[in-house]
Structures are given as structure tokens and as C-alpha cells.
C-alpha positions in Angstrom: 158.5 97.4 98.1 160.5 97.6 95.0 159.2 100.0 92.4 158.2 98.6 89.1 156.9 99.9 85.8 153.1 99.6 85.8 152.8 101.6 82.5 155.1 99.1 80.9 152.6 96.3 81.9 149.5 97.9 80.6 149.8 96.3 77.1 149.9 92.8 78.6 147.1 93.5 81.0 144.8 94.9 78.3 145.6 92.0 75.9 144.8 89.5 78.6 141.7 91.3 79.8 140.4 91.5 76.2 141.1 87.8 75.8 139.0 87.1 78.9 136.1 89.4 78.3 136.0 89.5 74.5 134.9 93.2 74.8 137.1 96.3 74.7 135.0 98.3 77.2 134.8 95.4 79.7 138.5 94.8 79.3 139.3 98.4 80.1 137.0 98.2 83.2 138.8 95.0 84.2 142.3 96.5 83.9 141.2 99.6 85.8 139.8 97.5 88.7 142.9 95.4 88.7 145.1 98.4 89.0 143.0 99.8 91.8 143.2 96.4 93.6 147.0 96.2 93.0 147.5 99.6 94.5 145.3 98.8 97.5 147.1 95.5 98.1 150.6 96.6 97.1 151.9 95.5 100.4 151.2 91.8 99.4 153.7 92.0 96.5 156.7 89.9 97.3 160.0 91.7 96.9 161.8 90.1 94.0 158.6 88.7 92.6 157.4 89.1 89.0 155.3 92.2 88.8 153.8 91.2 85.4 152.7 87.8 86.8 151.3 89.4 89.9 149.2 92.0 87.9 148.0 89.3 85.5 146.9 87.2 88.4 144.9 90.1 89.8 143.2 90.6 86.4 142.4 86.9 86.3 141.0 86.8 89.9 138.8 89.9 89.3 137.5 88.3 86.1 136.7 85.1 87.9 135.0 87.0 90.8 132.8 88.8 88.2 131.9 85.6 86.5 130.9 84.0 89.7 128.9 87.1 90.7 127.1 87.1 87.4 126.3 83.4 87.6 125.0 83.8 91.1 122.9 86.8 90.1 121.5 84.9 87.1 120.6 82.0 89.4 118.8 84.3 91.8 116.9 85.9 88.9 116.0 82.5 87.5 114.8 81.3 91.0 112.8 84.5 91.3 111.3 83.7 87.9 110.3 80.3 89.1 108.7 81.7 92.2 106.9 84.3 90.1 105.6 81.6 87.8 104.1 79.8 90.9 102.1 82.8 91.9 98.6 83.1 90.6 96.9 86.4 89.7 93.9 87.2 91.9 90.7 86.3 90.1 88.5 89.3 89.4 85.5 86.9 89.8 86.5 86.2 93.4 86.7 89.9 94.3 83.3 90.5 92.7 81.8 87.5 94.5 83.2 88.6 97.8 81.7 92.1 97.2 78.3 90.5 96.4 78.3 88.4 99.6 79.3 91.4 101.7 76.5 93.5 100.1 74.0 90.8 100.7 75.2 90.4 104.3 74.9 94.1 105.0 71.4 94.2 103.4 70.1 91.7 106.0 67.9 93.1 108.8 70.0 94.2 111.8 68.9 91.3 114.1 69.6 88.7 111.5 73.0 90.2 110.5 74.0 90.5 114.2 73.0 86.9 115.0 74.8 85.5 112.0 77.9 87.6 112.7 78.2 86.4 116.2 77.9 82.7 115.1 79.6 82.6 111.7 82.3 85.2 112.1 83.0 85.5 115.8 82.6 81.7 116.3 80.3 81.8 119.3 78.0 78.9 120.0 74.2 79.4 119.6 73.9 79.6 123.4 76.7 82.2 123.7 75.3 84.3 120.8 71.8 84.2 122.4 73.2 85.4 125.7 75.2 88.2 124.0 72.1 89.2 122.0 69.8 89.0 125.1 67.3 86.8 123.2 66.0 83.2 123.8 68.0 80.5 122.0 65.1 79.6 119.7 64.8 83.3 118.6 68.5 83.4 117.8 68.3 80.2 115.8 65.3 81.5 113.9 67.1 84.7 113.0 70.2 82.8 111.8 68.0 80.4 109.8 66.3 83.4 108.1 69.7 85.1 107.5 71.1 82.0 105.9 68.0 81.5 103.7 68.3 85.1 102.5 71.9 84.7 101.6 71.2 81.4 99.8 68.4 83.1 97.9 70.9 85.7 96.8 73.2 83.0 95.6 70.5 81.1 93.7 70.0 84.2 91.6 73.7 84.0 90.5 75.4 81.1 88.7 77.0 79.0 91.4 79.3 76.1 91.2 79.1 73.5 93.9 82.6 74.2 95.3 81.9 78.0 95.3 78.5 77.7 97.0 78.2 79.9 100.0 78.3 77.8 103.2 77.6 79.5 106.5 78.9 77.5 109.4 79.1 77.9 113.1 76.8 77.9 116.1 77.3 74.5 117.7 75.5 74.3 121.0 
């Protein structure tokens, strides 16, 4: 590779970098990065080529790469902002309501809580739950009925909207 005067090109590189970035500090960073890249890729310089044009092209390419990177990052941040806007903060009321239902469920007598758990949470049929509990089907259904009534009574004491009304399902035969 033919030796050429890099120091003699610094004025042109800085002027061009300032023209691109419109900021002295950014221009200095750009020139620095261009010189590092030029050194790393010095083998790509064509013998007899114009060193000034080659260095200015490197400055230009690094500037373009940075602009693309900033646009891409800005687009990712904007997209993340849209996704964040779509999320909804958890309602404190929902957490309180869940705690109340849990407390009421745990306050049920053991045989009612057990029967309701097997049917409503584990998804067993009435017959399966009766078998697991070791009680006749009618007894299990009576326990579940009393448990549901107790939970509804708890709900009637609190302001309830139709869509938020506690609905206990399960237990098909």
C-alpha cells in the first residue's frame, strides 16, 4: 500500500463530518471512527487511488450507518411505546375482590369447601367428587349447594355488578 498523509486530510474530514452532524463533538467522534475503520481496512485501499476520497467515503458511510441505527432504534422504542400503551394496569379492585372470594372460600366448613373444590376447581363430576369424598351423591350435592349459597351471601353484602357476579360452575353428572 502506498503511504499517504492522513494528517493532511484531517481538515477535510473534520469539515465534512461537521457538515453531516452539525455538532463538533459528534463530528470528532465520526472522524475518529472513520480513521479507525480506515486503519482496519487499509488493505482495501486501491494503489493509485485518491486517499482523500477514500477517507471521505468512510466518513460518509459511518455517518449513514449511524443514522440508520438511530432510526431503527427510534422505531423499536416507538413500537415498544405502542405495546406499553396497550397494556392495562392491574385493577386494585380485582385483587381485593379475589382476596375476598378466597377468604370466603376458606371460611366455609371443611366438608363444603372440599366438595366445592373438587367440583369447581378440579373439574370433577358430582359422581366423581362423591366417590373421592366417600359420601353419597345427594350429600355431596347438598354440601355444594350450601357452599354456593354461603359464597353468594357473601357477595350480596358487597356491591356487585352483573358481569362480576361470582359464578361457581362444574359438577355435571
